[in-house]
C-alpha positions in Angstrom: 95.4 170.0 118.6 95.3 172.6 115.8 99.0 172.7 115.4 99.0 168.9 115.0 96.4 169.0 112.4 98.1 171.8 110.5 101.2 169.6 110.1 99.3 166.8 108.4 99.9 167.1 104.7 97.5 165.8 101.9 98.2 162.3 100.6 98.9 163.6 97.1 98.5 160.3 95.3 94.9 160.2 96.4 94.2 163.6 95.1 95.7 162.5 91.8 93.6 159.4 91.7 90.4 161.4 92.3 91.3 163.7 89.3 92.3 160.8 87.1 89.0 159.0 87.7 87.2 162.0 86.1 89.1 161.2 82.8 87.5 158.4 80.8 90.8 157.4 79.1 93.2 157.7 82.1 96.1 155.3 82.5 96.4 154.6 86.2 100.0 154.3 87.2 99.7 156.3 90.4 98.0 154.4 93.3 99.6 151.5 95.0 96.6 149.3 94.9 96.7 145.8 93.2 94.2 145.4 90.3 94.2 141.6 90.8 91.5 139.9 92.7 91.9 137.7 95.8 91.4 134.0 95.6 87.9 132.6 95.1 88.1 131.2 98.6 88.4 134.7 100.0 85.3 136.0 98.1 83.3 132.9 99.1 84.3 133.3 102.8 83.3 136.9 102.8 79.9 136.2 101.3 79.4 133.2 103.7 80.2 135.4 106.7 77.5 137.8 105.8 75.0 135.1 105.1 75.8 133.4 108.4 75.4 136.7 110.2 79.1 136.8 111.3 79.2 140.6 111.4 79.4 141.2 115.2 82.5 142.2 117.0 85.4 139.8 117.4 87.6 140.3 120.5 89.9 143.2 120.1 92.9 141.1 119.2 91.0 139.7 116.4 89.6 136.3 115.3 91.6 133.5 116.9 91.3 131.3 113.8 92.9 134.1 111.7 95.6 134.7 114.2 96.3 130.9 114.1 96.5 131.0 110.3 98.9 133.9 110.4 101.1 132.0 112.9 101.1 129.0 110.7 102.1 131.3 107.7 105.2 132.5 109.6 106.3 129.0 110.5 105.9 127.8 106.9 107.3 130.9 105.1 110.0 132.0 107.5 110.6 129.1 109.8 109.6 131.3 112.8 107.3 130.2 115.6 104.9 133.0 116.7 102.2 132.6 119.3 98.8 133.7 118.1 98.7 135.6 121.5 101.3 138.0 120.1 99.3 138.8 116.9 96.7 141.6 116.8 94.4 142.0 113.8 94.0 145.6 112.7 92.1 147.7 110.1 94.9 147.5 107.5 98.4 148.5 108.4 97.1 152.0 109.2 95.4 150.8 112.4 98.7 149.0 113.4 100.9 152.0 112.9 98.6 154.2 114.9 98.7 151.8 117.8 102.6 151.3 117.7 103.3 155.0 117.1 100.8 155.8 119.9 102.8 153.4 122.3 105.9 155.4 121.6 104.3 158.8 121.6 102.7 158.1 125.0 106.2 157.7 126.3 107.3 161.0 124.7 109.4 159.1 122.2 109.8 159.6 118.4 110.1 157.2 115.5 113.0 157.4 113.0 111.9 157.1 109.4 113.7 157.3 106.1 113.2 159.9 103.4 111.8 159.1 100.9 109.2 156.9 102.5 105.4 156.2 102.7 103.9 159.7 103.6 101.6 158.3 106.2 104.4 157.5 108.5 105.1 161.2 109.0 101.5 162.2 109.2 100.7 159.5 111.9 103.5 161.0 114.0 102.2 164.5 113.6 98.6 163.5 114.4 99.8 161.9 117.6 101.8 165.0 118.6 105.2 163.4 118.0 108.2 164.7 116.0 109.5 162.0 113.6 113.2 161.8 113.1 113.9 162.0 109.3 117.0 160.2 108.0 117.8 160.8 104.3 118.5 157.6 102.3 119.5 157.5 98.7 120.9 155.4 96.0 124.4 155.2 97.6 122.9 152.9 100.3 120.2 151.3 98.1 117.8 153.6 99.8 118.5 151.8 103.2 119.0 153.4 106.5 122.4 152.2 107.8 123.6 152.2 111.4 126.3 154.8 110.7 123.6 157.4 110.0 122.0 156.7 113.4 124.9 157.3 115.7 124.2 160.9 116.5 120.5 160.4 117.1 119.6 160.5 120.8 116.0 161.4 121.4 114.2 158.5 119.7 112.2 155.4 120.7 111.8 153.4 117.5 113.3 152.8 114.1 110.9 152.0 111.2 112.2 150.1 108.3 110.1 149.2 105.2 111.3 146.3 103.1 110.4 146.1 100.2 110.0 149.8 100.4 107.5 152.3 99.0 108.3 154.3 96.8 111.6 152.8 95.7 111.0 149.0 95.7 114.3 148.4 97.4 114.8 145.3 99.6 117.0 145.6 102.7 120.0 143.4 102.7 120.1 140.6 105.4 123.4 141.9 107.0 122.0 145.5 107.3 118.7 144.3 108.6 120.4 142.2 111.3 122.8 145.1 112.1 119.9 147.6 112.5 118.0 145.2 114.8 121.1 144.9 116.9 121.7 148.6 117.0 118.2 149.2 118.2 118.6 146.6 121.0 121.7 148.4 122.2 120.0 151.8 122.2 116.8 150.5 123.8 114.8 151.4 120.7 111.9 149.5 119.3 112.6 148.1 115.8 109.5 148.3 113.7 109.4 146.3 110.4 106.8 147.2 107.8 106.5 144.0 105.7 103.3 144.9 103.7 105.1 144.1 100.4 106.4 140.7 101.5 105.5 138.1 98.9 106.0 140.6 96.1 109.8 140.0 95.9 111.2 138.8 92.6 114.9 138.1 92.6 115.8 136.9 96.1 114.0 135.8 99.2 112.9 138.5 101.7 113.7 138.1 105.4 111.4 138.9 108.2 112.7 140.8 111.1 111.2 138.0 113.3 113.9 135.7 112.0 116.5 137.7 113.9 114.7 138.7 117.1 111.4 138.4 119.1 111.9 141.9 120.4 110.7 143.6 117.2 107.3 144.7 115.9 106.3 143.3 112.5 103.4 145.0 110.6 101.7 143.5 107.5 98.4 143.5 105.7 96.2 141.6 103.3 96.0 144.6 101.1 99.0 144.1 98.7 100.3 140.6 98.2 96.8 139.1 99.0 94.9 141.6 96.8 92.4 142.6 99.5 92.9 146.4 99.9 89.3 147.5 100.4 88.6 144.8 103.0 90.8 146.7 105.4 92.5 143.9 107.4 96.1 143.7 108.6 98.1 142.5 111.5 100.9 143.3 113.9 103.1 141.0 115.8 104.4 142.4 119.0 106.9 141.5 121.8 105.1 139.9 124.7 105.7 143.0 126.9 103.7 145.2 124.5 100.7 143.0 123.7 98.4 143.9 126.5 98.9 147.7 126.2 98.4 147.5 122.4 95.2 145.5 123.0 93.9 148.1 125.3 94.5 150.8 122.7 92.7 148.7 120.1 89.7 148.3 122.4 89.3 152.0 122.7 90.3 153.3 119.4 88.6 150.9 116.9 87.2 148.0 119.0 88.1 145.4 116.4 88.9 144.9 112.8 86.0 144.2 110.2 84.6 140.9 111.1 83.6 139.5 107.7 87.0 140.6 106.4 88.7 138.6 109.1 86.7 135.4 108.0 87.7 136.1 104.4 91.4 136.6 105.3 91.4 133.1 106.8 91.2 131.8 103.2 93.8 134.1 101.7 96.8 131.7 102.1 96.3 130.0 98.8 99.8 129.2 97.6 98.9 128.6 93.9 96.9 131.9 93.7 99.7 133.9 95.4 102.3 132.4 93.0 100.3 133.7 90.1 100.0 137.1 91.7 103.7 137.4 92.3 104.5 136.2 88.7 102.1 138.7 87.2 103.7 141.6 89.0 107.2 140.2 88.1 106.3 140.3 84.4 104.9 143.8 84.7 108.0 145.0 86.6 110.4 143.6 83.9 108.3 145.2 81.1 108.1 148.7 82.7 111.7 148.8 83.9 113.0 147.9 80.4 110.6 150.5 78.9 111.4 153.4 81.2 115.2 153.0 81.9 116.0 154.7 78.6 113.6 157.6 79.4 114.5 158.3 83.0 117.3 157.9 85.5 116.6 154.6 87.4 119.2 153.7 90.0 118.5 150.0 89.9 115.9 147.5 89.0 113.4 147.3 91.9 113.5 144.1 93.8 110.1 144.2 95.3 106.7 145.9 95.8 105.2 147.2 92.6 106.9 150.6 92.1 109.6 152.2 90.0 111.3 155.3 91.4 112.5 157.4 88.4 114.7 160.5 88.2 113.0 163.1 86.0 115.7 165.9 86.5 116.6 165.8 82.8 113.1 167.1 82.2 112.0 169.0 85.3 113.0 170.0 88.9 109.3 170.0 90.0 107.9 166.6 90.2 104.4 167.8 91.1 104.2 170.1 88.0 105.6 167.3 85.9 102.9 164.9 87.0 100.2 167.6 86.7 101.2 168.3 83.1 101.4 164.6 82.2 98.0 164.0 83.6 96.4 167.0 81.9 98.0 166.6 78.5 98.2 162.8 78.2 95.8 161.4 80.8 98.6 159.4 82.5 98.5 159.4 86.3 101.8 158.9 88.2 102.8 160.1 91.7 105.2 163.1 92.3 108.2 162.3 94.5 107.3 165.1 96.8 104.6 162.9 98.3 107.3 160.8 99.9 109.5 163.4 101.6 112.1 166.2 100.9 115.2 164.3 100.0 115.7 165.3 96.4 112.1 164.3 95.8 111.4 167.2 93.5 113.5 165.3 91.0 111.7 161.9 91.2 108.3 160.4 90.3 106.9 157.0 91.3 105.4 154.6 88.7 103.1 151.9 90.0 102.8 148.8 87.8 99.4 147.9 89.1 97.7 147.6 85.7 97.9 145.0 83.0 100.8 145.1 80.5 98.6 146.4 77.7 97.6 149.5 79.7 101.2 149.9 80.8 102.3 149.8 77.1 99.7 152.5 76.3 101.0 154.5 79.2 104.6 154.3 78.1 103.5 155.4 74.5 101.8 158.5 75.9 104.8 159.2 78.1 107.1 159.1 75.1 104.9 161.5 73.2 104.8 163.8 76.3 108.6 163.9 76.6 109.0 164.5 72.9 
């Protein structure tokens, strides 16, 4: 167990957030947490659940009413019929990833992940005693894993794709998504789709992996698009053959997701509110992209999520030191690329546009001063 724990690395952005919070005038462009609030219906439902003493365990799979609302959401948004029996509510996506990775690790199988990618993917694997298979992905493929780079991989059990992705904001193309799902089917691998940033897509419609196959795992959450990060409620949709075993893991690992949060999440599907959320982030993306593209190397305008992945190699070959100096001298917090892997990440930083435009403007002003 010691060797497993030694391999788990710090989540650097959370360390930066802690330090930035000690500065009274800090500009926060580091953490991937929306600053917007959920709809009033969510807040009222949460308060009502507490008042009505709805704080006891639900079944391990989660509140049936919420699972039915999620199934309805997939039908309306993607035209996909999903049985509520295939949906399991989890404590954010983290709970879902631990369960799915655990299913594979229990069979001695590893997960393929891209580099750069969300750091917790690797650390979940290490914690479970599994060795992730890392596939570098860069601007030449729009930061997408492509089937050609998987041909020589033999000892794996699953492929994890995040679209839109953290930290790059790239959106997988429909043809490649379909090809990867088919590739996994031929190899007998589980295709795992992290769709936590669905809804936060600005220039074309995102596609769910469920539109192409029922034999995939889809993971999502109310933390980003629905602006409910601290309520810690997410979900996973599984092939029928995996549902019971996943439910057994949930029963033993965390029993069930937070009950009041589940009642609140039932009221999160407010189309007007979600439209305003998306448009707010679209405006921020447009502003920050136009402001930064002349300062840093940016491969392309991000299509989704709320991040900009920027090349700082004109200024530094040490992204951690660059971020440290920017925070200490100008009180601007951003995330070093090394948090997301080893594929040229020393040359990159991530900006999060999770603050209002006035704060982003001040952040850009300070960054210009820092660079000059």
